[in-house]
C-alpha positions as a Python dict, from the first residue, in 0.01 Angstrom:
ca = {
    (1, 'M'): (0, 0, 0),
    (2, 'K'): (343, -71, 126),
    (3, 'R'): (196, -160, 471),
    (4, 'R'): (-50, -425, 332),
    (5, 'G'): (225, -576, 109),
    (6, 'H'): (426, -620, 409),
    (7, 'T'): (146, -765, 612),
    (8, 'R'): (75, -1010, 328),
    (9, 'E'): (444, -1104, 326),
    (10, 'M'): (449, -1159, 695),
    (11, 'R'): (162, -1405, 659),
    (12, 'R'): (315, -1586, 386),
    (13, 'R'): (616, -1640, 582),
    (14, 'M'): (438, -1745, 896),
    (15, 'L'): (228, -2002, 688),
    (16, 'A'): (576, -2110, 522),
    (17, 'S'): (723, -2154, 875),
    (18, 'L'): (408, -2339, 1031),
    (19, 'Y'): (407, -2563, 695),
    (20, 'E'): (776, -2647, 746),
    (21, 'W'): (736, -2705, 1108),
    (22, 'F'): (426, -2939, 1076),
    (23, 'W'): (618, -3154, 829),
    (24, 'K'): (956, -3203, 1014),
    (25, 'D'): (1114, -3532, 974),
    (26, 'E'): (1137, -3637, 1329),
    (27, 'Y'): (757, -3588, 1382),
    (28, 'W'): (677, -3853, 1119),
    (29, 'F'): (958, -4107, 1104),
    (30, 'P'): (1207, -4265, 1344),
    (31, 'P'): (1546, -4093, 1406),
    (32, 'G'): (1748, -4147, 1086),
    (33, 'Y'): (1475, -4139, 849),
    (34, 'S'): (1326, -3865, 640),
    (35, 'W'): (1064, -3784, 385),
    (36, 'A'): (1337, -3816, 122),
    (37, 'D'): (1345, -4210, 194),
    (38, 'T'): (989, -4239, 82),
    (39, 'E'): (1025, -4060, -230),
    (40, 'D'): (915, -4273, -548),
    (41, 'S'): (1200, -4404, -741),
    (42, 'D'): (1258, -4705, -999),
    (43, 'G'): (890, -4780, -1031),
    (44, 'I'): (849, -4810, -660),
    (45, 'T'): (560, -4600, -536),
    (46, 'Y'): (518, -4491, -170),
    (47, 'P'): (243, -4324, 28),
    (48, 'H'): (220, -3931, -9),
    (49, 'P'): (17, -3710, 218),
    (50, 'K'): (-130, -3526, -83),
    (51, 'D'): (-303, -3842, -187),
    (52, 'L'): (-536, -3799, 109),
    (53, 'L'): (-684, -3503, -65),
    (54, 'A'): (-885, -3750, -298),
    (55, 'S'): (-1073, -3870, -3),
    (56, 'I'): (-1288, -3542, -8),
    (57, 'P'): (-1454, -3621, -339),
    (58, 'I'): (-1485, -3995, -264),
    (59, 'A'): (-1689, -3874, 66),
    (60, 'L'): (-1915, -3662, -168),
    (61, 'V'): (-1964, -3956, -398),
    (62, 'L'): (-2036, -4185, -118),
    (63, 'V'): (-2296, -3938, 28),
    (64, 'V'): (-2464, -3918, -330),
    (65, 'I'): (-2437, -4312, -344),
    (66, 'R'): (-2585, -4363, 7),
    (67, 'F'): (-2894, -4151, -42),
    (68, 'S'): (-2956, -4303, -379),
    (69, 'F'): (-2903, -4652, -223),
    (70, 'E'): (-3139, -4590, 65),
    (71, 'R'): (-3420, -4462, -173),
    (72, 'A'): (-3411, -4737, -451),
    (73, 'I'): (-3298, -5031, -254),
    (74, 'A'): (-3313, -4999, 113),
    (75, 'M'): (-3653, -4864, 137),
    (76, 'P'): (-3810, -5125, -89),
    (77, 'L'): (-3627, -5392, 117),
    (78, 'S'): (-3770, -5266, 458),
    (79, 'R'): (-4117, -5287, 319),
    (80, 'A'): (-4055, -5640, 199),
    (81, 'L'): (-3928, -5731, 531),
    (82, 'G'): (-4226, -5569, 705),
    (83, 'V'): (-4075, -5257, 862),
    (84, 'R'): (-4372, -5037, 924),
    (85, 'D'): (-4362, -4687, 1064),
    (86, 'R'): (-4617, -4624, 1311),
    (87, 'L'): (-4890, -4379, 1251),
    (88, 'R'): (-4825, -4063, 1442),
    (89, 'V'): (-5048, -3783, 1565),
    (90, 'K'): (-4908, -3455, 1524),
    (91, 'A'): (-4918, -3198, 1819),
    (92, 'A'): (-5161, -2935, 1751),
    (93, 'P'): (-5015, -2581, 1720),
    (94, 'N'): (-4952, -2416, 2046),
    (95, 'P'): (-4718, -2109, 2066),
    (96, 'I'): (-4684, -2116, 2436),
    (97, 'L'): (-4591, -2484, 2450),
    (98, 'E'): (-4382, -2468, 2119),
    (99, 'A'): (-4155, -2209, 2265),
    (100, 'F'): (-4104, -2414, 2579),
    (101, 'F'): (-4004, -2713, 2382),
    (102, 'R'): (-3761, -2546, 2173),
    (103, 'A'): (-3612, -2342, 2457),
    (104, 'H'): (-3576, -2647, 2686),
    (105, 'N'): (-3545, -3033, 2654),
    (106, 'G'): (-3901, -3085, 2551),
    (107, 'N'): (-3955, -3277, 2858),
    (108, 'P'): (-4098, -3048, 3134),
    (109, 'K'): (-4095, -3144, 3494),
    (110, 'E'): (-4416, -3182, 3703),
    (111, 'A'): (-4426, -2835, 3834),
    (112, 'Q'): (-4347, -2679, 3476),
    (113, 'L'): (-4611, -2888, 3322),
    (114, 'S'): (-4888, -2775, 3564),
    (115, 'H'): (-4789, -2421, 3487),
    (116, 'L'): (-4791, -2458, 3128),
    (117, 'A'): (-5115, -2618, 3129),
    (118, 'S'): (-5269, -2351, 3330),
    (119, 'Q'): (-5127, -2083, 3089),
    (120, 'C'): (-5274, -2258, 2779),
    (121, 'G'): (-5614, -2347, 2952),
    (122, 'L'): (-5552, -2703, 2939),
    (123, 'S'): (-5560, -2987, 3169),
    (124, 'V'): (-5230, -3132, 3264),
    (125, 'R'): (-5303, -3457, 3091),
    (126, 'Q'): (-5362, -3264, 2769),
    (127, 'A'): (-5018, -3063, 2798),
    (128, 'Q'): (-4853, -3395, 2886),
    (129, 'R'): (-5011, -3558, 2561),
    (130, 'W'): (-4906, -3250, 2364),
    (131, 'F'): (-4518, -3284, 2481),
    (132, 'R'): (-4535, -3670, 2402),
    (133, 'R'): (-4677, -3614, 2063),
    (134, 'R'): (-4410, -3324, 1988),
    (135, 'R'): (-4131, -3546, 2097),
    (136, 'N'): (-4241, -3814, 1877),
    (137, 'Q'): (-4231, -3574, 1580),
    (138, 'D'): (-3870, -3525, 1602),
    (139, 'R'): (-3810, -3885, 1641),
    (140, 'P'): (-3662, -4078, 1318),
    (141, 'L'): (-3898, -4324, 1177),
    (142, 'L'): (-3831, -4704, 1198),
    (143, 'S'): (-3782, -4705, 808),
    (144, 'K'): (-3505, -4438, 830),
    (145, 'K'): (-3310, -4638, 1092),
    (146, 'F'): (-3336, -4956, 875),
    (147, 'C'): (-3206, -4749, 573),
    (148, 'E'): (-2919, -4621, 763),
    (149, 'A'): (-2844, -4968, 894),
    (150, 'C'): (-2848, -5128, 560),
    (151, 'W'): (-2619, -4872, 398),
    (152, 'R'): (-2363, -4908, 672),
    (153, 'F'): (-2407, -5302, 650),
    (154, 'L'): (-2325, -5273, 279),
    (155, 'F'): (-2017, -5071, 332),
    (156, 'Y'): (-1874, -5269, 613),
    (157, 'F'): (-1938, -5607, 417),
    (158, 'S'): (-1783, -5476, 119),
    (159, 'S'): (-1470, -5316, 315),
    (160, 'F'): (-1400, -5616, 530),
    (161, 'F'): (-1407, -5875, 259),
    (162, 'G'): (-1236, -5660, -3),
    (163, 'G'): (-971, -5557, 251),
    (164, 'F'): (-955, -5932, 355),
    (165, 'L'): (-880, -6037, -17),
    (166, 'V'): (-608, -5735, -32),
    (167, 'L'): (-425, -5878, 285),
    (168, 'Y'): (-478, -6264, 257),
    (169, 'N'): (-139, -6340, 131),
    (170, 'E'): (53, -6073, 344),
    (171, 'T'): (244, -6214, 624),
    (172, 'W'): (143, -5923, 862),
    (173, 'L'): (-218, -6037, 849),
    (174, 'W'): (-120, -6337, 1041),
    (175, 'E'): (203, -6200, 1200),
    (176, 'P'): (147, -5851, 1323),
    (177, 'K'): (493, -5798, 1413),
    (178, 'T'): (614, -5825, 1056),
    (179, 'C'): (440, -5470, 1017),
    (180, 'W'): (775, -5341, 1085),
    (181, 'D'): (996, -5532, 863),
    (182, 'R'): (1165, -5286, 644),
    (183, 'Y'): (995, -4979, 779),
    (184, 'P'): (951, -4734, 617),
    (185, 'F'): (1065, -4882, 293),
    (186, 'Q'): (738, -5054, 211),
    (187, 'P'): (589, -4986, -117),
    (188, 'L'): (232, -4886, -161),
    (189, 'Q'): (4, -5138, -325),
    (190, 'P'): (-278, -5019, -532),
    (191, 'G'): (-517, -5241, -346),
    (192, 'M'): (-431, -5097, -21),
    (193, 'Y'): (-436, -4750, -162),
    (194, 'W'): (-798, -4765, -269),
    (195, 'W'): (-927, -4930, 37),
    (196, 'Y'): (-748, -4667, 271),
    (197, 'L'): (-902, -4383, 59),
    (198, 'L'): (-1263, -4551, 63),
    (199, 'E'): (-1246, -4594, 443),
    (200, 'L'): (-1116, -4228, 514),
    (201, 'G'): (-1394, -4104, 263),
    (202, 'F'): (-1655, -4301, 446),
    (203, 'Y'): (-1581, -4173, 776),
    (204, 'I'): (-1564, -3822, 652),
    (205, 'S'): (-1916, -3871, 491),
    (206, 'L'): (-2031, -3995, 837),
    (207, 'L'): (-1937, -3649, 982),
    (208, 'M'): (-2095, -3474, 695),
    (209, 'T'): (-2429, -3654, 752),
    (210, 'I'): (-2443, -3632, 1109),
    (211, 'P'): (-2732, -3358, 1109),
    (212, 'F'): (-2932, -3601, 905),
    (213, 'D'): (-2860, -3925, 1069),
    (214, 'V'): (-3043, -4107, 1365),
    (215, 'K'): (-2953, -3936, 1693),
    (216, 'R'): (-2808, -4158, 1964),
    (217, 'K'): (-2754, -4100, 2328),
    (218, 'D'): (-2379, -4163, 2260),
    (219, 'L'): (-2379, -3905, 2010),
    (220, 'K'): (-2042, -3736, 2155),
    (221, 'E'): (-1868, -4078, 2162),
    (222, 'Q'): (-1949, -4132, 1816),
    (223, 'V'): (-1810, -3801, 1673),
    (224, 'I'): (-1498, -3858, 1899),
    (225, 'H'): (-1465, -4203, 1724),
    (226, 'H'): (-1522, -4056, 1381),
    (227, 'F'): (-1258, -3783, 1445),
    (228, 'V'): (-997, -4007, 1589),
    (229, 'T'): (-1040, -4253, 1307),
    (230, 'I'): (-1008, -3996, 1029),
    (231, 'I'): (-681, -3870, 1216),
    (232, 'L'): (-561, -4225, 1257),
    (233, 'I'): (-606, -4336, 876),
    (234, 'G'): (-464, -3990, 763),
    (235, 'F'): (-166, -3997, 1004),
    (236, 'S'): (-89, -4369, 926),
    (237, 'Y'): (-102, -4321, 545),
    (238, 'S'): (124, -4012, 553),
    (239, 'A'): (362, -4184, 783),
    (240, 'N'): (352, -4507, 563),
    (241, 'L'): (204, -4711, 862),
    (242, 'L'): (-37, -4884, 637),
    (243, 'R'): (20, -5243, 751),
    (244, 'I'): (-95, -5176, 1099),
    (245, 'G'): (-365, -4956, 995),
    (246, 'T'): (-512, -5222, 768),
    (247, 'L'): (-536, -5447, 1064),
    (248, 'V'): (-701, -5199, 1269),
    (249, 'L'): (-966, -5145, 990),
    (250, 'L'): (-1021, -5534, 968),
    (251, 'L'): (-1077, -5572, 1341),
    (252, 'H'): (-1331, -5287, 1343),
    (253, 'D'): (-1524, -5374, 1023),
    (254, 'I'): (-1589, -5753, 1096),
    (255, 'S'): (-1808, -5667, 1424),
    (256, 'D'): (-1966, -5378, 1273),
    (257, 'I'): (-2108, -5597, 988),
    (258, 'L'): (-2287, -5796, 1248),
    (259, 'M'): (-2401, -5505, 1427),
    (260, 'E'): (-2574, -5336, 1131),
    (261, 'A'): (-2733, -5690, 1036),
    (262, 'C'): (-2860, -5716, 1400),
    (263, 'K'): (-3020, -5372, 1382),
    (264, 'M'): (-3185, -5459, 1040),
    (265, 'F'): (-3359, -5786, 1166),
    (266, 'N'): (-3451, -5595, 1475),
    (267, 'Y'): (-3633, -5329, 1309),
    (268, 'A'): (-3797, -5590, 1095),
    (269, 'Q'): (-3911, -5768, 1402),
    (270, 'R'): (-3737, -6097, 1307),
    (271, 'R'): (-3672, -6188, 1679),
    (272, 'L'): (-3509, -6513, 1636),
    (273, 'I'): (-3251, -6402, 1369),
    (274, 'C'): (-3179, -6078, 1561),
    (275, 'D'): (-3120, -6265, 1884),
    (276, 'T'): (-2888, -6498, 1730),
    (277, 'L'): (-2693, -6219, 1551),
    (278, 'F'): (-2674, -6034, 1868),
    (279, 'V'): (-2518, -6329, 2056),
    (280, 'I'): (-2265, -6373, 1775),
    (281, 'F'): (-2195, -6001, 1761),
    (282, 'A'): (-2137, -5964, 2139),
    (283, 'L'): (-1877, -6242, 2131),
    (284, 'V'): (-1700, -6113, 1817),
    (285, 'F'): (-1691, -5749, 1947),
    (286, 'I'): (-1558, -5865, 2284),
    (287, 'V'): (-1288, -6096, 2117),
    (288, 'S'): (-1178, -5840, 1848),
    (289, 'R'): (-1201, -5515, 2055),
    (290, 'L'): (-1093, -5645, 2420),
    (291, 'I'): (-853, -5920, 2325),
    (292, 'L'): (-719, -5914, 1989),
    (293, 'F'): (-702, -5514, 1953),
    (294, 'P'): (-492, -5490, 2294),
    (295, 'T'): (-294, -5818, 2247),
    (296, 'K'): (-214, -5791, 1875),
    (297, 'I'): (-243, -5413, 1779),
    (298, 'L'): (-148, -5210, 2096),
    (299, 'Y'): (136, -5461, 2196),
    (300, 'T'): (300, -5466, 1851),
    (301, 'T'): (283, -5086, 1821),
    (302, 'Y'): (413, -5036, 2181),
    (303, 'Y'): (688, -5286, 2193),
    (304, 'D'): (755, -5470, 1867),
    (305, 'S'): (791, -5137, 1688),
    (306, 'M'): (1067, -5037, 1929),
    (307, 'I'): (1281, -5328, 1892),
    (308, 'K'): (1424, -5164, 1572),
    (309, 'F'): (1353, -4798, 1627),
    (310, 'Q'): (1397, -4537, 1880),
    (311, 'P'): (1075, -4353, 2024),
    (312, 'F'): (979, -4035, 1844),
    (313, 'F'): (667, -3821, 1827),
    (314, 'G'): (484, -4017, 1587),
    (315, 'Y'): (517, -4316, 1792),
    (316, 'Y'): (357, -4134, 2094),
    (317, 'F'): (84, -3969, 1899),
    (318, 'F'): (-23, -4282, 1708),
    (319, 'N'): (-35, -4498, 2026),
    (320, 'A'): (-234, -4218, 2211),
    (321, 'L'): (-491, -4241, 1944),
    (322, 'L'): (-510, -4622, 1942),
    (323, 'M'): (-565, -4587, 2333),
    (324, 'V'): (-852, -4354, 2272),
    (325, 'L'): (-999, -4597, 2045),
    (326, 'Q'): (-938, -4865, 2313),
    (327, 'V'): (-1119, -4656, 2575),
    (328, 'L'): (-1412, -4622, 2345),
    (329, 'H'): (-1404, -5010, 2308),
    (330, 'V'): (-1449, -5042, 2684),
    (331, 'F'): (-1727, -4800, 2701),
    (332, 'W'): (-1909, -4987, 2439),
    (333, 'S'): (-1823, -5312, 2567),
    (334, 'G'): (-2006, -5205, 2896),
    (335, 'L'): (-2312, -5129, 2731),
    (336, 'I'): (-2324, -5448, 2528),
    (337, 'L'): (-2249, -5652, 2842),
    (338, 'R'): (-2545, -5480, 3032),
    (339, 'M'): (-2760, -5580, 2725),
    (340, 'V'): (-2619, -5934, 2735),
    (341, 'Y'): (-2728, -5961, 3117),
    (342, 'K'): (-3061, -5839, 3043),
    (343, 'F'): (-3095, -6078, 2748),
    (344, 'V'): (-2980, -6360, 2961),
    (345, 'L'): (-3245, -6270, 3237),
    (346, 'A'): (-3529, -6202, 2972),
    (347, 'G'): (-3451, -6458, 2728),
    (348, 'R'): (-3497, -6217, 2436),
    (349, 'M'): (-3368, -5866, 2357),
    (350, 'Q'): (-3474, -5581, 2531),
    (351, 'S'): (-3466, -5201, 2429),
    (352, 'D'): (-3142, -5059, 2325),
    (353, 'I'): (-3044, -4804, 2612),
    (354, 'R'): (-2869, -4603, 2319),
    (355, 'S'): (-3201, -4532, 2161),
    (356, 'D'): (-3454, -4244, 2176),
    (357, 'L'): (-3780, -4459, 2198),
    (358, 'E'): (-4122, -4350, 2056),
    (359, 'E'): (-4356, -4286, 2350),
    (360, 'L'): (-4694, -4450, 2348),
    (361, 'N'): (-4975, -4477, 2573),
    (362, 'S'): (-5287, -4711, 2523),
    (363, 'S'): (-5517, -4429, 2639),
    (364, 'D'): (-5364, -4167, 2425),
    (365, 'E'): (-5657, -4117, 2207),
    (366, 'K'): (-5926, -4169, 2491),
    (367, 'S'): (-6104, -3926, 2669),
    (368, 'E'): (-5961, -3817, 2998),
    (369, 'T'): (-6026, -4004, 3311),
    (370, 'P'): (-6175, -3894, 3649),
    (371, 'Q'): (-5856, -3871, 3798),
    (372, 'Q'): (-5716, -3598, 3545),
    (373, 'K'): (-6040, -3384, 3542),
    (374, 'N'): (-5912, -3160, 3822),
    (375, 'G'): (-5628, -3055, 3615),
    (376, 'R'): (-5365, -3227, 3845),
    (377, 'L'): (-5108, -3481, 3747),
    (378, 'Q'): (-5207, -3807, 3904),
    (379, 'P'): (-4985, -4093, 3988),
    (380, 'S'): (-5109, -4299, 3699),
    (381, 'D'): (-5017, -4026, 3452),
    (382, 'K'): (-4657, -3980, 3559),
    (383, 'T'): (-4525, -4184, 3268),
    (384, 'D'): (-4630, -4248, 2922),
    (385, 'T'): (-4428, -4526, 2861),
    (386, 'C'): (-4592, -4776, 3067),
    (387, 'N'): (-4747, -4987, 2810),
    (388, 'L'): (-4432, -4952, 2569),
    (389, 'P'): (-4339, -5323, 2616),
    (390, 'R'): (-4688, -5421, 2464),
    (391, 'A'): (-4666, -5197, 2162),
    (392, 'R'): (-4579, -5359, 1850),
    (393, 'G'): (-4299, -5213, 1649),
    (394, 'V'): (-4163, -4970, 1901),
    (395, 'R'): (-3901, -5184, 2060),
    (396, 'G'): (-3615, -4926, 1984),
    (397, 'T'): (-3329, -5032, 1790),
    (398, 'G'): (-3197, -5332, 1972),
    (399, 'P'): (-2884, -5401, 2151),
    (400, 'S'): (-2683, -5444, 1837),
    (401, 'Q'): (-2673, -5070, 1808),
    (402, 'L'): (-2460, -5060, 2131),
    (403, 'A'): (-2148, -5090, 1939),
    (404, 'N'): (-2159, -4811, 1689),
    (405, 'G'): (-1828, -4826, 1655),
    (406, 'H'): (-1661, -4792, 1399),
    (407, 'V'): (-1474, -4712, 1467),
    (408, 'P'): (-1500, -4662, 1469),
    (409, 'A'): (-1735, -4601, 1437),
    (410, 'T'): (-1727, -4786, 1376),
}
């Protein structure tokens, strides 16, 4: 018993030491300032790290609101706009092919396909068709993509214009260098408090729903973006860097509104509106993420902040996170510029290179041709997507989804 009590006491002391080390003044504030400087006094309220705990129940509430909104509003809206899910033929039960599908990537090579076909007593064409149908079963429906985009559009729209109203009369919205005036003695405004917690709760909810959301080819970049954004919001709130943090949120939300709107009209096959929104989105994204973000946000955090203060750990940590965001901005901008190039050449939007497109073949339900009767994969069978551009309603998700970035993330 004494040994167990001693072990518990040691653990308690270790946690206490770790807690004290984590919240050291020099990590969070410039030299000469401490947590004592941001204690509430004389009716003035400052941000406190414990306030961030409220973002967890907010995230849970947002998840409930999201699924209720998608079911009650977004889904009927998708039908009203003409979004239709293509009827999918399910793959027939086949234990051998199913086992290979789950163990591998579900897209066997030619030699593997021939071997599997012979094991099951099928032609290569029949095995190829089975894998195509099986892959399509796991792909999200068009209506699901529309509902997801609709929810994000609603949040980004509300967040941007609500945040803009909060900051409209603030000097740092128009002059970012004033973010550092009287820092860290900057009182917490109620509007900024709720805006920050809602944004933090939203990004936590995005991480919570990743297993249920539409999967993109840049899933890793999205997860990195969400984690970086959550850490940025949490750190900037705790260190009372809300002024610069609100500017980062505004810059990201404005392009995300257009991105999600472009997705919605793309799913609804409203080509003219979608193309117009894509051009506007591409311009806004490039200007906000590649011009304003480095020249206004990064410049003021790297240089203007050091006019009055000496470098400290929080300075390097905060700027490092902002640089991670900038790298993601460059990555997504490259995808957007590639889509713009294709848009200019084709005169209309092409399939989103981030999307997992549904595979179709005009001969899918027809009998096998003489070329396939010998069980070999003929040149004409090497791809199932040769007729994809002519298929209505399966063009993918549109280039507007290239910037999933809100970052962050949008």
